[in-house]
C-alpha positions in Angstrom: -86.2 3.1 51.6 -87.3 1.3 48.5 -85.0 -1.5 47.4 -84.6 -1.9 43.7 -85.1 -5.3 42.2 -82.0 -6.6 40.4 -82.0 -10.2 39.1 -78.8 -12.3 38.7 -79.2 -15.9 37.5 -82.9 -15.6 38.1 -82.3 -14.6 41.8 -84.1 -11.4 43.0 -81.2 -9.8 45.0 -83.6 -7.5 46.8 -85.1 -10.5 48.6 -81.9 -12.2 49.7 -81.8 -13.0 53.4 -79.1 -11.8 55.8 -78.0 -14.1 58.6 -76.8 -12.9 62.0 -73.6 -14.3 63.5 -75.4 -16.5 66.0 -77.7 -17.9 63.3 -74.7 -18.7 61.2 -73.0 -20.7 64.0 -76.2 -22.6 64.7 -76.6 -23.5 61.0 -72.9 -24.6 60.8 -73.3 -26.9 63.7 -76.5 -28.4 62.1 -74.7 -28.8 58.8 -71.8 -30.5 60.3 -74.2 -32.9 62.0 -75.5 -33.9 58.5 -78.4 -31.4 58.0 -78.3 -30.6 54.3 -81.1 -28.0 54.6 -78.8 -26.0 57.0 -76.1 -25.9 54.2 -78.7 -24.6 51.8 -79.7 -21.9 54.3 -76.0 -20.9 54.7 -75.6 -20.6 51.0 -78.7 -18.5 50.5 -77.9 -16.4 53.6 -74.5 -15.4 52.2 -75.3 -14.7 48.5 -75.0 -11.0 49.3 -71.4 -11.7 50.1 -70.9 -13.0 46.6 -72.6 -9.9 45.1 -70.3 -7.6 47.0 -67.3 -9.5 45.7 -68.2 -9.6 42.1 -68.5 -5.8 42.1 -64.7 -5.7 42.1 -64.7 -7.4 38.7 -67.3 -5.3 36.9 -64.7 -3.8 34.5 -63.5 -7.1 33.1 -66.2 -7.4 30.4 -67.6 -10.6 31.9 -71.3 -11.3 32.3 -72.5 -10.7 35.8 -74.4 -14.0 35.8 -71.3 -15.9 35.0 -69.2 -14.3 37.7 -72.1 -14.8 40.2 -72.2 -18.5 39.5 -68.5 -18.8 39.9 -68.6 -16.8 43.1 -71.2 -19.2 44.4 -68.9 -22.1 43.9 -66.3 -20.3 46.0 -68.9 -19.6 48.6 -69.9 -23.3 48.8 -66.3 -24.3 49.1 -65.8 -21.9 52.0 -69.0 -23.1 53.7 -67.8 -26.8 53.4 -64.3 -26.0 54.7 -65.0 -23.4 57.4 -63.8 -24.4 60.9 -66.0 -23.2 63.7 -63.2 -23.7 66.2 -61.2 -20.9 64.7 -62.0 -17.4 66.1 -62.6 -16.0 62.6 -65.7 -14.4 61.1 -67.1 -16.4 58.2 -66.9 -13.5 55.8 -63.2 -13.0 56.6 -62.6 -16.6 55.6 -65.0 -16.7 52.6 -64.2 -13.5 50.7 -60.6 -14.6 49.7 -61.9 -18.0 48.6 -64.7 -16.4 46.5 -62.1 -14.0 45.0 -59.8 -16.9 44.3 -62.4 -18.9 42.5 -63.4 -15.9 40.3 -59.7 -15.2 39.5 -59.2 -18.8 38.5 -62.1 -18.6 36.2 -60.8 -15.4 34.6 -57.3 -16.8 34.2 -58.7 -20.0 32.6 -60.6 -17.9 30.1 -57.7 -15.5 29.5 -56.6 -15.4 25.8 -53.0 -15.1 27.0 -51.6 -18.6 27.4 -49.4 -19.6 30.3 -47.5 -22.9 30.5 -49.2 -25.8 32.3 -46.3 -26.1 34.8 -46.5 -22.4 35.8 -50.2 -22.6 36.2 -49.9 -25.7 38.4 -47.4 -24.0 40.6 -49.5 -20.9 40.8 -52.7 -22.8 41.7 -50.9 -24.8 44.3 -49.6 -21.5 45.8 -53.2 -20.2 45.8 -54.4 -23.3 47.7 -51.6 -22.9 50.2 -52.4 -19.2 50.5 -56.0 -20.0 51.4 -54.9 -22.6 53.9 -52.6 -20.1 55.6 -55.3 -17.5 55.7 -57.6 -20.0 57.4 -54.8 -20.8 59.9 -53.5 -17.3 60.6 -56.4 -15.0 59.6 -53.9 -12.9 57.5 -52.7 -12.8 54.0 -49.3 -14.6 53.8 -46.3 -13.2 51.9 -44.9 -15.0 48.9 -41.9 -16.0 51.1 -44.3 -17.7 53.6 -46.1 -19.5 50.8 -42.7 -20.7 49.3 -41.6 -22.0 52.7 -44.8 -23.9 53.2 -44.5 -25.5 49.7 -40.8 -26.1 50.0 -39.9 -24.3 46.7 -37.7 -21.3 46.0 -39.2 -17.9 46.6 -38.4 -16.7 43.1 -40.4 -19.6 41.6 -43.5 -18.6 43.5 -43.2 -14.9 42.5 -42.6 -15.9 38.8 -45.6 -18.3 38.8 -48.0 -15.8 40.4 -46.9 -13.0 38.1 -47.4 -15.2 35.1 -51.1 -15.8 35.9 -52.0 -12.1 36.6 -54.7 -10.6 34.4 -53.4 -8.2 31.7 -54.0 -4.5 32.5 -54.8 -1.9 29.9 -52.5 1.0 29.5 -55.5 3.2 29.8 -56.6 1.6 33.1 -57.1 4.5 35.6 -55.1 4.0 38.8 -55.8 7.3 40.5 -58.4 10.1 40.3 -58.6 12.9 42.8 -61.7 14.4 41.1 -59.7 15.9 38.2 -57.9 14.3 35.4 -57.3 10.6 36.0 -53.8 9.0 36.0 -53.5 6.0 33.8 -51.1 3.1 33.8 -49.4 4.5 30.7 -48.6 7.7 32.7 -46.4 5.5 35.0 -44.2 4.2 32.3 -40.9 5.6 31.0 -39.6 5.2 27.5 -36.2 3.4 27.3 -36.2 3.3 23.5 -33.4 4.8 21.4 -33.8 8.5 21.9 -32.9 9.2 18.3 -35.4 6.8 16.7 -38.4 9.2 17.0 -36.6 12.4 16.3 -39.3 13.7 13.9 -42.0 13.5 16.6 -39.6 15.3 19.0 -39.0 18.0 16.4 -42.8 18.6 16.1 -43.0 18.7 19.9 -40.3 21.3 20.1 -42.0 23.4 17.5 -45.2 23.5 19.5 -43.5 24.2 22.9 -42.6 27.8 22.4 -46.0 29.0 23.7 -45.7 27.2 27.0 -44.4 28.6 30.3 -41.1 27.5 31.8 -42.7 24.8 34.2 -44.8 23.3 31.4 -41.8 23.2 29.1 -39.7 21.5 31.8 -42.4 18.9 32.5 -42.8 18.0 28.8 -39.0 17.9 28.3 -38.6 15.5 31.2 -41.5 13.3 30.2 -41.0 13.1 26.4 -37.4 13.8 25.8 -35.8 12.3 28.9 -38.4 9.5 29.2 -39.2 10.0 32.9 -42.4 8.9 34.6 -44.9 11.4 36.1 -43.9 10.2 39.6 -40.2 10.9 38.8 -41.0 14.3 37.5 -43.2 15.1 40.5 -40.4 14.2 42.9 -37.9 16.3 41.0 -39.9 19.5 40.9 -41.7 19.1 44.3 -45.3 18.8 43.3 -47.8 15.9 43.3 -48.1 13.4 40.5 -51.8 14.5 40.0 -50.5 18.1 39.4 -47.9 16.9 36.9 -50.7 15.0 35.1 -52.9 18.1 34.9 -50.1 20.4 33.8 -48.9 17.9 31.2 -52.4 17.5 29.7 -53.0 21.3 29.7 -49.7 21.9 28.0 -50.4 19.3 25.3 -53.8 20.9 24.7 -52.2 24.3 24.3 -49.7 22.9 21.8 -52.4 21.3 19.8 -54.1 24.7 19.4 -50.8 26.1 18.1 -50.0 23.3 15.8 -53.4 22.2 14.4 -55.7 25.2 14.5 
């Protein structure tokens, strides 16, 4: 099979080496004995790991070269801190560290500002999280991180929430091959139900061509302010079906009102 050439930061990714597990262990032992060339081989032999991780961040609008460089920093940190005595695959240890490094970069370049104290708490929590992953080979809960740091659980949750990346309302969260479900489809409207009466009047005018189920769905969604999941549970169908019926009903109403 022909391998296509893709360059990131001047690196031809089609020619990146792949190290076997026994080769990795041998190089780690050499590196820990002071062989710097072994460290370089470990970095080059795991660049594909960085490439696989940065694929998760393709929709962030960041340059691939920038993410690759940041991911390489996470890779080098994981190489320098990996403990051969632990019965853990290197990739299991390295991937969370690479992801953490990229997330820190994205947060530091986020236009939404978070207080220094919250960031410090969150970064300490991330460091503790990486330490616990190295020790237990599993992702710790916020409660376990809080206990390790000796701070209230609520403080950890609040700090971690504060540094999360913003999500677009039009971010797709589910797609079964049909119409996608977006974040905004999961939200209910708790505003004053009388403040948008004119929009509701227009909706009512256009609903007379719909069947009973379509009318019921739109009534629950736009007049009662329920989420698609809540509507799906009430009428006994999937959320994807609610989404499709809702969009089809709105298209039908648009034909009536605007054609």
